[in-house]
GUKEMI-569236 format. One record per residue (C-alpha): x, y, z. Coordinates in pm, whole numbers, plus 50000, padded with zeros to 5 digits. Layout:
BEGIN
XYZ;...
# end
This chain:
BEGIN
509494759350274;508224733750022;504784731149860;502374708150041;501634675349856;497944679749937;495384689449676;493594721249785;490224736449698;488434768949776;485664791849657;487564818949468;484714844149438;483554867449721;480864856349968;477254863649878;474964858249583;476114864749228;475594854648870;478774833748863;480784816349132;484164799149093;485634769549280;489374765049228;491284732549285;495074727149268;497214696349318;498064661649196;494544648149255;492964672249005;492754646348718;490894621748942;488594648949079;487874661048726;487054625848606;484614619848891;483044654548882;482424659348509;482914623648378;484604634548057;487994643247914;488764680047880;491014697647632;493734716947820;493034753747883;489704753547701;486414762747867;483954733747839;480284733247931;479694704548174;477374691848443;478984688948788;477794656748950;477574643549305;478534609549446;475384592549308;475644609248969;473044635349058;473604670248911;474964696549149;475234724848897;476024731948534;478734755648419;482124759848257;485144739448359;488774746248262;491724723048324;495234737948339;497714708748330;500954712348525;503274730548497;501464755648271;499144768848540;498924796448799;500324774249077;502574752648862;500404722548955;497314707448793;494584733748837;490834729848786;488494759748776;484764753348801;482564783048706;478984777048811;476104797548945;477014821549223;474664810049497;476304802749835;474524769249878;475464755249537;479074766849570;479344749949909;477934717749760;480504719249480;483344726249724;482204697749952;482224674349653;485834683849574;486814676949935;484964643849922;487064634549616;490384640649793;491024677849824;491264697550145;490184733250214;492854758150112;494394782350360;494294819950283;496744827550003;497744791349956;497264791249578;499584821249538;501994806549792;502274775449575;502854797549271;505764813549457;507204780849587;506964765149242;508784794249080;505814808748890;506044842149076;508684858349293;507694872149632;507234908149516;504974896349233;502994874549474;502434904549700;501354923749391;498484899049353;497084907749697;497724944849646;495894944749311;492854928949475;492934953749764;493754985149561;491535014149668;492175036749366;492745032248994;496285045849030;497035020749305;495594992649092;497835001648800;500865003149030;499974968849173;499594955148820;503114967248739;504434948449042;502464917548940;503994916348592;507474920748741;508374957648699;509434961149064;511234927649058;513074937048738;514374968748904;515544949449210;517114922048998;519004947948794;520444962349115;521414927649233;523124919948900;525114952448923;526154943549277;527204908549172;529394923148898;531044947349142;531524919049393;533264898849122;536004924949090;536224927949467;536664890449509;539344890849238;541284916349442;541014893849748;541904861949560;544984876149389;546554900249639;550054896749491;549054906949140;550174940749016;546694947948886;544324966849118;541064951749001;538934977149190;540675006449022;540724989448683;536974982248707;536165017748824;534665004049146;533925039049274;531985048648961;530115015748961;529175019649328;527985055349274;525785043848985;524285015849195;523565039749481;521885064549246;519705037249098;518835024449446;517845059549557;515495062349259;513945028349338;513525038349703;511735070449603;509345051549376;508735026049651;507885053949898;505345067049649;503945032049612;503655028049987;501555059649989;499325046049713;498865013349899;498245025550254;496885060550193;496545086850465;494265092850763;493385129950777;491775144351092;489815176951083;490235195051416;489445229151551;487045249151763;483285244351722;481585260751422;484745267551219;483435246450928;484975212050978;481845193650864;481385217650571;484955211350461;484485173850490;481365175750273;483225197250019;486175172949999;483865142949971;481515159049722;478415148749921;476655156950248;478175130150471;478185152250782;475405173450932;476025210950905;474175236451121;475025271051255;474755256551609;478225251251764;478955215651874;476725198051619;479335170651562;479585148851873;481405118751728;484225110951485;482825105451134;485125089250876;484745086750501;487045076250214;488045099449929;490785100949666;493165129349587;495655125449305;495265087849310;496025085649683;493315070649907;492475092650205;490325086050509;488945119650621;487775121150983;485425148751098;485705153951473;483945171651755;484805208151815;487445214252082;486345237752360;485865237552741;482525221252825;480645203753103;478415184452863;479155147252915;478295138052555;480435166152413;483325156252643;483115120652509;483245134552155;486315155552240;488065124752378;487365107152051;488745137151865;492115133852037;492055096251985;491535102251611;494405127351610;496745101351761;495935077251475;496095103651199;498835109050943;497865145550891;495845171551084;493815198750915;493425225351185;490505247951093;490145284051200;487545310251112;489375334550882;487275363251023;488205357351384;491725371551404;492215389651077;493885360250908;496015349651204;495415324751484;493635329251814;494705315952150;492425285452126;493825274251788;497385280651905;496675258152204;495275231051976;498395232251759;500555229252070;498685197852181;499125179551851;501765151851849;505075169251764;505765146951463;502265149951316;502175171350998;499545198351007;497885222950771;496145253250916;492975259650713;491615295150732;487975289050637;485045312150554;486965336750338;483695343150154;482475361050469;485535383050511;485105420350464;488705424150356;488345401650047;491825409449920;493525400550248;491555368350275;491905357449911;492675320449851;496395315249901;498865293050076;501795299350304;503805285350591;504985295350934;508475301450798;507045326550550;505255345050826;501795337050700;500555338051057;502775356351300;501215341851614;501525305451497;503805281551684;507015273851496;506005238351397;506415241551020;502635243250969;501355251150624;498495275850582;495665276250330;492885302050293;489605288950149;485825287750163;484275253850227;480885268450131;481865281549783;484795258749712;487285287149663;490785275449760;489855238349776;492255229449495;495035247049685;494235225849990;494325194049782;497735204249652;499025210750002;497745176850122;499645159749839;502755179949918;502645170650287;502055134150192;505205134649982;503505128749647;505885140249378;505015143949011;503375115148827;502375086649060;501745063548764;505345051048761;505345040249126;505665005049255;502994994649504;505514987749781;505114974950135;506864984250458;509164954050437;510284965550091;511184999950225;513054984250518;515064962250281;515844991250046;516965013350336;519104985150472;520764980350133;521345017950105;522995018650449;525374990350353;526265007650026;526905040150212;529265021350445;530965005550143;531455039949987;533065052250309;535505023150310;536345027849943;537165064150011;539965055450254;543575058250145;544045020750193;540545006250147;539824975750369;538784953150081;537424925650309;535034949850481;534084965250147;533234930750012;531154922650320;529084954550287;528364946249924;527294911050022;524954924450292;523434949350048;522784921449797;521144899850065;518834928350167;517704933649808;517274896449742;514874894150037;512424916349843;511934890949566;512134861549807;515484847349703;516364846850072;513274846250296;512534830150630;509624805750641;507914825650917;507984856950699;506384837850412;503714824750648;502804859750762;502704873650408;500444847050258;498154844050560;496894879250483;495664869550137;492014861750070;490734826050039;490934811349690;493894832949587;
# end
């Protein structure tokens, strides 16, 4: 894929009214557009107050204009940024004037795509731009910023360099088979490969954490009516987003809200209580409950801690049995503030394996005892949610990774595992060993875009916002 020769323009600020709006232009026609629009010479990379004029010299707006001459610009081309007033009408007039002077409307992500194609950013950095804009938490934003400045790319490039060095010794063994020197043994190929695999495993773990920061989790609250699902949702959110009454079946629809736990964005979904009913509206709500469960990444199954002395009743056991087998679940024993046996119902955590609830199905469910009304045990629940999500230690060092990054890292790990198996043979098949190393390098290089299909690039950049 090569950069388009066209000059492109777009409104780079979000839709709606604002104090300031920005129109961005990139391409070879920028000097001519600048001359016609502001009718004056501009010092490079300096903000200049100017009047933006139409075809007849009439003023369109007044604001700051900055010219970034190629190649010292975001895209590597001539770039013009026009900062005027943020009204939709005036921004559209300014954009139309740029198009009239030879630009065309930019496609989503086309500015960043040009930055990638012109070597200003690698592909992982370019994706970091979109992830920084879309970050839902401060932790995710900081992780995206690290990717943008090249921290993720540096780690991948270091792995590639180590692989290239190991491949060099491997190729020497293939090129000089009659030499007495075993280049693989002399270069400690086994030790080098082990070190590469250990470093790759660490990068994969950080990328998994970053994937969690980027995509977050969908958490469904399920259980019988009146076990405190809405109360728990309000407690987790810190506000009354769901109606709470002592009347069973108050919630008839799925209610979703966004929260943050430990820097991870969560979408918490309060659902209708699950029970046999002939009420058509309640049945519709129950159907939506199960639909929400199918889309969830985690189920919080609530039970009234008073009902079965800290265990599970038949209805909750049936609910657990109906959950998708692979769906993680935490059983939340709520209303411990109403228990007579305060010691037995004190805030604590456990699991099926530990026998926290003898009548629970053996599905590796975790158990938490809490009170949604008083807040006792809520911190324990937050900790269990993070544990189920796979959050480990400090998330600040994570890369904000995407699914394609994880796929590439796993593919590279599989090839290195195969290479280790071949190297462990009494007479290692050097040709196969070399091929596995080459495949591992190709998988890693796809992350930064050294080897990327045009259709993949098209998909990636089409998901960016306009003007970026």
